[in-house]
C-alpha positions in Angstrom: -6.7 15.7 -27.1 -2.9 16.4 -27.3 -2.9 19.1 -24.6 -0.2 17.3 -22.7 2.0 16.5 -25.8 5.6 16.3 -24.8 4.9 15.2 -21.2 6.1 11.7 -20.1 4.2 9.4 -17.7 5.1 6.1 -16.1 2.3 3.8 -14.9 3.3 0.8 -12.9 1.2 -2.4 -13.1 -0.2 -1.4 -16.5 -0.8 -4.7 -18.2 -4.4 -4.9 -16.9 -7.1 -3.3 -14.8 -6.7 0.2 -13.4 -3.1 0.5 -14.6 -4.0 -0.4 -18.2 -7.0 1.9 -18.2 -5.0 4.8 -16.7 -2.2 4.3 -19.3 -4.7 4.5 -22.1 -6.5 7.5 -20.7 -3.1 9.4 -20.3 -2.1 8.4 -23.8 -5.3 9.8 -25.3 -4.7 13.0 -23.4 -1.3 13.4 -25.1 1.2 12.0 -22.6 4.0 9.7 -23.8 3.2 6.7 -21.6 5.5 4.0 -20.4 3.6 1.2 -18.6 5.3 -1.5 -16.6 4.7 -5.1 -15.7 6.8 -7.5 -13.5 7.2 -9.9 -16.4 7.2 -9.4 -20.2 3.7 -9.2 -21.5 1.9 -8.8 -24.8 -1.0 -7.0 -23.1 0.2 -3.5 -24.0 -2.3 -0.6 -23.3 -3.3 1.2 -26.4 -0.9 4.1 -27.1 1.6 3.1 -24.4 5.0 1.4 -24.5 5.5 -1.5 -22.0 8.7 -2.0 -20.0 9.6 -4.7 -17.5 10.0 -3.5 -13.9 9.8 -5.3 -10.5 8.9 -2.6 -8.0 10.3 -4.8 -5.2 13.8 -4.7 -6.8 16.0 -1.5 -6.5 18.0 -2.3 -9.6 15.0 -3.0 -11.7 13.4 0.3 -10.7 16.6 2.2 -11.4 16.9 0.6 -14.8 13.4 1.5 -15.7 13.7 5.2 -14.7 17.1 5.4 -16.5 15.5 3.9 -19.7 12.6 6.3 -19.7 14.9 9.3 -19.1 17.2 8.1 -21.9 14.2 8.0 -24.3 12.5 11.2 -23.4 14.7 13.2 -21.1 12.0 13.8 -18.6 9.4 12.2 -16.3 6.4 14.5 -15.6 4.1 12.0 -14.0 4.4 8.8 -12.0 1.3 6.7 -11.4 2.0 4.1 -8.7 -0.6 1.4 -9.4 1.3 -1.9 -9.1 -0.1 -3.8 -6.2 -1.4 -7.1 -4.8 -4.3 -8.0 -2.6 -4.7 -10.1 0.5 -8.1 -11.2 1.9 -8.3 -13.1 5.2 -8.4 -12.7 8.9 -5.6 -10.7 10.5 -4.5 -13.7 12.5 -4.3 -15.9 9.4 -1.3 -14.2 7.8 2.2 -14.5 9.0 4.4 -11.5 9.5 6.5 -12.6 6.5 3.4 -12.6 4.3 2.5 -9.2 5.5 6.0 -8.0 4.8 5.7 -9.3 1.2 2.4 -7.3 0.8 4.0 -4.2 2.1 7.1 -4.7 -0.1 4.9 -4.4 -3.2 2.1 -2.0 -2.2 4.1 0.5 -0.1 7.8 0.0 -0.4 7.4 -0.4 -4.2 5.7 3.0 -4.2 8.6 4.4 -2.2 11.2 2.9 -4.5 9.6 4.3 -7.6 9.0 7.7 -6.0 12.6 8.0 -4.8 13.8 7.1 -8.3 11.8 9.8 -10.1 12.0 12.6 -7.6 15.6 13.7 -8.5 14.7 14.4 -12.1 11.5 16.1 -11.1 13.3 18.4 -8.7 15.9 19.3 -11.3 13.1 20.3 -13.7 11.1 22.0 -11.0 7.8 20.2 -11.7 6.1 16.9 -11.5 3.1 14.9 -10.3 2.9 11.6 -8.4 -0.4 9.8 -8.3 -0.7 6.9 -5.9 -3.5 4.3 -6.3 -4.9 3.8 -2.8 -8.2 2.4 -1.7 -11.3 3.5 0.3 -9.9 0.9 2.7 -7.1 3.4 3.5 -9.9 5.5 5.0 -12.3 2.8 6.2 -10.8 -0.5 7.3 -13.0 -3.5 6.6 -13.1 -6.9 8.2 -10.9 -9.6 6.7 -8.7 -7.0 5.1 -6.5 -5.9 8.0 -3.2 -6.2 6.3 -4.4 -4.6 3.1 -6.1 -1.8 5.0 -2.9 -1.3 7.0 -0.8 -0.9 3.9 -3.3 1.5 2.3 -3.4 3.6 5.5 0.3 3.7 5.4 0.2 4.9 1.8 -2.2 7.7 2.8 0.2 9.0 5.5 3.3 8.6 3.3 1.6 10.5 0.4 0.3 13.4 2.5 3.6 13.9 4.2 5.5 13.7 0.9 3.2 16.2 -0.7 4.0 18.8 1.9 7.8 18.1 1.5 8.0 18.4 -2.3 5.5 21.2 -3.0 8.4 23.7 -2.7 9.8 22.1 -5.9 6.4 22.4 -7.7 5.8 18.7 -7.3 2.4 17.5 -6.1 1.3 14.1 -4.7 -2.3 12.7 -4.8 -4.0 9.5 -3.6 -6.9 8.0 -5.5 -9.4 6.1 -3.3 -11.6 3.7 -5.3 -13.9 1.1 -3.7 -14.8 -2.1 -5.6 -13.4 -2.2 -9.1 -14.0 -4.8 -11.8 -10.5 -6.2 -12.3 -8.7 -9.5 -11.7 -6.8 -7.9 -8.8 -8.5 -10.0 -6.1 -8.0 -13.2 -8.1 -4.3 -12.6 -8.3 -3.8 -11.7 -4.6 -2.3 -13.6 -1.7 -4.1 -16.4 0.1 -3.6 -16.4 3.9 -0.7 -18.6 4.7 -2.0 -19.8 8.1 -5.7 -20.5 7.6 -7.7 -20.9 10.8 -10.9 -23.0 10.7 -12.7 -20.8 13.2 -12.8 -18.0 10.7 -14.1 -20.2 7.8 -17.8 -19.2 8.1 -17.2 -15.5 8.4 -14.5 -15.5 5.6 -17.0 -17.4 3.4 -19.5 -14.7 4.0 -17.0 -12.0 2.9 -16.2 -14.1 -0.2 -19.9 -14.3 -1.0 -20.3 -10.5 -0.6 -17.4 -9.9 -3.0 -19.0 -12.3 -5.6 -22.2 -10.4 -5.3 -20.6 -6.9 -5.5 -18.0 -7.4 -8.2 -20.3 -7.7 -11.2 -21.8 -4.4 -10.3 -18.5 -2.7 -9.3 -17.0 0.3 -11.2 -15.1 -0.5 -14.3 -11.4 0.5 -14.2 -12.1 3.4 -16.6 -13.9 5.2 -13.7 -10.7 5.2 -11.7 -8.6 6.1 -14.8 -10.7 9.2 -15.3 -9.9 10.4 -11.8 -6.2 9.5 -12.3 -6.2 11.8 -15.4 -7.9 14.6 -13.3 -5.3 14.3 -10.6 -2.5 14.4 -13.2 -3.8 17.5 -14.9 -5.7 19.6 -12.3 -4.3 23.1 -12.0 -4.7 22.8 -8.3 -4.5 19.1 -7.5 -6.0 17.7 -4.3 -4.2 15.4 -2.0 -7.1 12.9 -2.1 -9.7 11.9 -4.7 -12.4 9.3 -4.3 -13.2 7.4 -7.4 -16.7 6.1 -8.0 -20.1 6.5 -6.4 -19.6 3.8 -3.7 -16.3 5.3 -2.5 -17.8 8.8 -2.3 -20.7 7.5 -0.2 -18.5 5.6 2.2 -16.3 8.7 2.6 -19.2 10.9 3.4 -20.7 8.3 5.8 -17.4 7.9 7.6 -17.2 11.6 8.1 -20.7 12.4 9.2 -22.5 9.2 10.4 -22.4 8.4 14.2 -19.7 5.9 14.9 -22.1 3.3 16.3 -24.3 3.5 13.3 -21.4 3.2 10.9 -20.0 0.2 12.8 -23.4 -1.5 12.6 -23.8 -0.8 8.9 -20.4 -2.1 8.1 -20.9 -5.3 10.0 -24.2 -5.9 8.3 -22.8 -5.3 4.9 -20.0 -7.8 5.6 -22.5 -10.3 7.0 -21.0 -10.4 10.4 -22.9 -11.1 13.6 -24.2 -7.9 15.3 
Protein backbone atom coordinates (compact mmCIF):
# COMPACT_ATOMS: atom_id res chain seq x y z
CA UNK A 1 0.00 0.00 0.00
CA UNK A 2 3.05 2.28 0.29
CA UNK A 3 4.21 1.89 -3.30
CA UNK A 4 4.26 5.69 -3.73
CA UNK A 5 5.97 6.42 -0.42
CA UNK A 6 8.00 9.60 -0.71
CA UNK A 7 5.79 11.17 -3.38
CA UNK A 8 3.88 14.34 -2.58
CA UNK A 9 0.39 15.24 -3.82
CA UNK A 10 -1.72 18.38 -3.59
CA UNK A 11 -5.50 18.00 -3.86
CA UNK A 12 -7.52 21.21 -4.06
CA UNK A 13 -11.04 21.34 -2.64
CA UNK A 14 -10.34 18.38 -0.37
CA UNK A 15 -12.66 19.10 2.55
CA UNK A 16 -15.53 17.06 1.07
CA UNK A 17 -16.78 15.07 -1.92
CA UNK A 18 -14.44 14.04 -4.73
CA UNK A 19 -11.51 15.98 -3.31
CA UNK A 20 -11.76 14.36 0.10
CA UNK A 21 -12.17 10.87 -1.35
CA UNK A 22 -9.23 11.43 -3.72
CA UNK A 23 -6.98 12.69 -0.93
CA UNK A 24 -7.79 9.62 1.16
CA UNK A 25 -7.22 7.22 -1.76
CA UNK A 26 -3.85 8.80 -2.52
CA UNK A 27 -2.83 8.69 1.14
CA UNK A 28 -3.69 4.98 1.31
CA UNK A 29 -1.52 4.46 -1.78
CA UNK A 30 1.46 5.97 0.00
CA UNK A 31 1.43 9.60 -1.15
CA UNK A 32 2.12 12.41 1.30
CA UNK A 33 -1.08 14.36 0.69
CA UNK A 34 -1.83 18.02 1.26
CA UNK A 35 -5.48 18.90 0.78
CA UNK A 36 -6.73 22.45 0.46
CA UNK A 37 -9.87 24.36 1.31
CA UNK A 38 -10.72 28.02 0.81
CA UNK A 39 -11.28 28.52 4.53
CA UNK A 40 -9.93 26.70 7.59
CA UNK A 41 -11.82 23.46 8.17
CA UNK A 42 -11.88 20.61 10.64
CA UNK A 43 -12.97 18.19 7.90
CA UNK A 44 -9.52 16.74 7.19
CA UNK A 45 -9.37 13.69 4.92
CA UNK A 46 -7.94 10.65 6.64
CA UNK A 47 -4.18 10.52 6.17
CA UNK A 48 -3.92 14.01 4.66
CA UNK A 49 -2.86 17.43 5.96
CA UNK A 50 -5.13 20.37 5.23
CA UNK A 51 -3.90 23.81 4.20
CA UNK A 52 -5.84 26.96 3.33
CA UNK A 53 -5.74 28.06 -0.31
CA UNK A 54 -8.02 30.26 -2.38
CA UNK A 55 -7.42 29.20 -5.98
CA UNK A 56 -8.72 32.57 -7.21
CA UNK A 57 -5.87 34.41 -5.44
CA UNK A 58 -2.35 34.37 -6.88
CA UNK A 59 -0.67 35.07 -3.54
CA UNK A 60 -2.64 32.33 -1.78
CA UNK A 61 -1.66 29.79 -4.44
CA UNK A 62 1.99 30.80 -4.30
CA UNK A 63 1.98 30.56 -0.51
CA UNK A 64 0.50 27.05 -0.62
CA UNK A 65 3.03 25.73 -3.12
CA UNK A 66 5.90 27.33 -1.21
CA UNK A 67 4.68 25.73 2.02
CA UNK A 68 4.44 22.25 0.49
CA UNK A 69 7.87 22.53 -1.13
CA UNK A 70 9.24 23.74 2.19
CA UNK A 71 7.87 20.65 3.96
CA UNK A 72 8.68 17.95 1.40
CA UNK A 73 10.95 19.50 -1.23
CA UNK A 74 8.86 18.11 -4.07
CA UNK A 75 5.43 18.04 -5.70
CA UNK A 76 4.79 14.90 -7.74
CA UNK A 77 1.07 15.22 -8.28
CA UNK A 78 -1.48 18.02 -8.48
CA UNK A 79 -5.17 17.15 -8.45
CA UNK A 80 -7.20 20.20 -9.48
CA UNK A 81 -10.58 19.50 -7.94
CA UNK A 82 -11.71 22.81 -6.40
CA UNK A 83 -14.78 24.03 -8.22
CA UNK A 84 -18.28 25.40 -8.01
CA UNK A 85 -21.50 24.67 -9.91
CA UNK A 86 -24.05 26.80 -11.73
CA UNK A 87 -27.45 25.50 -12.82
CA UNK A 88 -29.75 27.73 -14.84
CA UNK A 89 -30.57 29.00 -18.30
CA UNK A 90 -27.73 30.52 -20.26
CA UNK A 91 -29.65 33.79 -20.44
CA UNK A 92 -30.15 33.85 -16.68
CA UNK A 93 -26.54 34.50 -15.69
CA UNK A 94 -24.71 37.76 -16.16
CA UNK A 95 -21.27 37.91 -17.69
CA UNK A 96 -19.87 38.86 -14.29
CA UNK A 97 -21.34 35.69 -12.76
CA UNK A 98 -19.89 33.62 -15.59
CA UNK A 99 -16.51 35.25 -14.97
CA UNK A 100 -16.72 34.24 -11.30
CA UNK A 101 -17.43 30.63 -12.34
CA UNK A 102 -14.48 30.60 -14.74
CA UNK A 103 -12.22 32.19 -12.12
CA UNK A 104 -12.62 29.17 -9.84
CA UNK A 105 -13.12 26.30 -12.27
CA UNK A 106 -10.66 27.24 -15.01
CA UNK A 107 -8.37 30.07 -13.98
CA UNK A 108 -7.97 28.43 -10.56
CA UNK A 109 -6.67 25.34 -12.36
CA UNK A 110 -4.30 27.53 -14.37
CA UNK A 111 -2.99 29.32 -11.27
CA UNK A 112 -2.31 26.05 -9.47
CA UNK A 113 -0.74 24.47 -12.55
CA UNK A 114 1.55 27.42 -13.26
CA UNK A 115 2.66 27.37 -9.63
CA UNK A 116 3.67 23.68 -9.55
CA UNK A 117 5.12 23.29 -13.05
CA UNK A 118 8.52 24.94 -12.36
CA UNK A 119 9.40 22.44 -9.61
CA UNK A 120 8.10 19.54 -11.71
CA UNK A 121 10.19 20.63 -14.68
CA UNK A 122 13.31 20.95 -12.52
CA UNK A 123 12.81 17.40 -11.23
CA UNK A 124 11.93 16.06 -14.67
CA UNK A 125 8.67 14.40 -13.69
CA UNK A 126 5.12 15.05 -12.50
CA UNK A 127 1.43 14.41 -12.96
CA UNK A 128 -1.48 16.86 -13.14
CA UNK A 129 -5.00 15.45 -12.87
CA UNK A 130 -7.88 17.83 -13.58
CA UNK A 131 -11.40 17.00 -12.44
CA UNK A 132 -13.56 17.74 -15.43
CA UNK A 133 -17.07 16.50 -16.19
CA UNK A 134 -18.94 14.52 -18.79
CA UNK A 135 -20.45 17.96 -19.52
CA UNK A 136 -17.06 18.84 -20.98
CA UNK A 137 -17.89 16.28 -23.66
CA UNK A 138 -21.68 16.51 -23.83
CA UNK A 139 -23.25 19.91 -23.01
CA UNK A 140 -26.61 19.64 -21.30
CA UNK A 141 -29.51 22.11 -21.07
CA UNK A 142 -29.45 24.53 -18.14
CA UNK A 143 -25.72 24.04 -17.71
CA UNK A 144 -24.40 26.27 -20.50
CA UNK A 145 -21.84 28.15 -18.42
CA UNK A 146 -20.70 25.09 -16.50
CA UNK A 147 -20.45 23.08 -19.74
CA UNK A 148 -18.47 25.94 -21.30
CA UNK A 149 -15.92 25.99 -18.49
CA UNK A 150 -15.52 22.21 -18.59
CA UNK A 151 -15.04 22.29 -22.38
CA UNK A 152 -12.38 24.94 -21.85
CA UNK A 153 -10.71 22.74 -19.24
CA UNK A 154 -10.60 19.86 -21.72
CA UNK A 155 -8.89 21.99 -24.36
CA UNK A 156 -6.45 23.52 -21.89
CA UNK A 157 -5.51 20.13 -20.45
CA UNK A 158 -4.92 18.44 -23.79
CA UNK A 159 -2.79 21.29 -25.10
CA UNK A 160 -0.79 21.41 -21.88
CA UNK A 161 -0.20 17.66 -21.96
CA UNK A 162 1.46 17.99 -25.36
CA UNK A 163 3.62 20.87 -24.17
CA UNK A 164 4.96 19.36 -20.93
CA UNK A 165 5.42 15.78 -22.04
CA UNK A 166 9.01 16.63 -23.04
CA UNK A 167 9.69 17.17 -19.31
CA UNK A 168 8.18 13.79 -18.33
CA UNK A 169 5.04 15.52 -17.03
CA UNK A 170 1.59 14.24 -17.99
CA UNK A 171 -1.84 15.87 -17.76
CA UNK A 172 -5.13 13.96 -17.55
CA UNK A 173 -8.80 14.93 -17.25
CA UNK A 174 -11.32 12.87 -15.28
CA UNK A 175 -14.88 12.96 -16.65
CA UNK A 176 -17.51 11.89 -14.09
CA UNK A 177 -21.26 12.17 -14.57
CA UNK A 178 -23.57 12.58 -11.55
CA UNK A 179 -21.74 12.15 -8.23
CA UNK A 180 -23.26 12.12 -4.75
CA UNK A 181 -21.74 15.23 -3.18
CA UNK A 182 -22.93 18.60 -1.84
CA UNK A 183 -21.37 20.23 -4.91
CA UNK A 184 -24.65 21.30 -6.52
CA UNK A 185 -26.05 22.54 -3.21
CA UNK A 186 -23.08 24.89 -2.83
CA UNK A 187 -23.18 26.25 -6.38
CA UNK A 188 -24.21 29.60 -7.76
CA UNK A 189 -27.86 30.47 -8.32
CA UNK A 190 -28.55 32.42 -11.53
CA UNK A 191 -28.36 36.13 -10.81
CA UNK A 192 -30.96 37.15 -13.42
CA UNK A 193 -33.78 34.60 -13.14
CA UNK A 194 -36.29 34.76 -16.02
CA UNK A 195 -39.80 33.46 -15.34
CA UNK A 196 -40.20 32.05 -18.85
CA UNK A 197 -37.65 29.37 -17.94
CA UNK A 198 -39.27 28.45 -14.62
CA UNK A 199 -41.10 25.34 -15.83
CA UNK A 200 -38.18 23.83 -17.74
CA UNK A 201 -35.73 24.69 -14.97
CA UNK A 202 -38.03 23.01 -12.45
CA UNK A 203 -38.00 19.90 -14.62
CA UNK A 204 -34.21 19.80 -14.57
CA UNK A 205 -34.24 20.31 -10.80
CA UNK A 206 -36.66 17.38 -10.47
CA UNK A 207 -34.42 15.21 -12.64
CA UNK A 208 -31.45 15.97 -10.41
CA UNK A 209 -33.45 15.13 -7.29
CA UNK A 210 -34.36 11.78 -8.86
CA UNK A 211 -30.86 10.98 -10.11
CA UNK A 212 -28.63 12.09 -7.24
CA UNK A 213 -29.62 9.37 -4.73
CA UNK A 214 -28.56 6.77 -7.32
CA UNK A 215 -25.46 8.65 -8.49
CA UNK A 216 -21.91 7.36 -8.09
CA UNK A 217 -20.27 7.91 -4.70
CA UNK A 218 -17.17 10.13 -4.81
CA UNK A 219 -14.99 7.07 -4.17
CA UNK A 220 -15.72 5.93 -7.75
CA UNK A 221 -14.08 9.09 -9.07
CA UNK A 222 -11.27 8.89 -6.51
CA UNK A 223 -10.35 5.42 -7.78
CA UNK A 224 -9.97 6.83 -11.30
CA UNK A 225 -7.91 9.75 -9.97
CA UNK A 226 -5.52 7.24 -8.40
CA UNK A 227 -5.33 5.33 -11.68
CA UNK A 228 -4.50 8.51 -13.62
CA UNK A 229 -1.89 9.42 -11.00
CA UNK A 230 -0.11 6.07 -11.14
CA UNK A 231 -0.67 4.64 -14.64
CA UNK A 232 2.62 3.86 -16.33
CA UNK A 233 1.20 5.26 -19.56
CA UNK A 234 -1.50 7.72 -18.48
CA UNK A 235 -4.33 8.64 -20.83
CA UNK A 236 -5.40 12.21 -21.49
CA UNK A 237 -9.02 11.39 -20.59
CA UNK A 238 -10.67 8.98 -18.17
CA UNK A 239 -14.41 8.61 -17.75
CA UNK A 240 -15.48 7.82 -14.19
CA UNK A 241 -18.53 5.68 -13.51
CA UNK A 242 -20.95 3.67 -15.62
CA UNK A 243 -23.18 6.59 -16.64
CA UNK A 244 -20.24 8.66 -17.88
CA UNK A 245 -18.94 5.74 -19.96
CA UNK A 246 -22.37 5.17 -21.49
CA UNK A 247 -22.79 8.83 -22.41
CA UNK A 248 -19.31 8.95 -23.90
CA UNK A 249 -20.01 5.92 -26.10
CA UNK A 250 -23.41 7.21 -27.18
CA UNK A 251 -21.98 10.61 -28.08
CA UNK A 252 -19.37 8.92 -30.24
CA UNK A 253 -21.50 6.36 -32.05
CA UNK A 254 -25.21 7.29 -31.87
CA UNK A 255 -26.75 9.28 -34.74
CA UNK A 256 -26.87 12.98 -33.85
CA UNK A 257 -30.66 13.24 -34.14
CA UNK A 258 -31.17 10.22 -31.89
CA UNK A 259 -28.75 11.53 -29.30
CA UNK A 260 -30.43 14.95 -29.34
CA UNK A 261 -33.88 13.40 -28.85
CA UNK A 262 -32.66 11.18 -26.02
CA UNK A 263 -30.99 14.08 -24.24
CA UNK A 264 -34.10 16.25 -24.42
CA UNK A 265 -36.26 13.39 -23.16
CA UNK A 266 -33.93 12.76 -20.22
CA UNK A 267 -34.04 16.44 -19.24
CA UNK A 268 -37.82 16.51 -19.67
CA UNK A 269 -37.80 19.14 -22.39
CA UNK A 270 -40.42 19.36 -25.17
CA UNK A 271 -39.55 17.40 -28.30
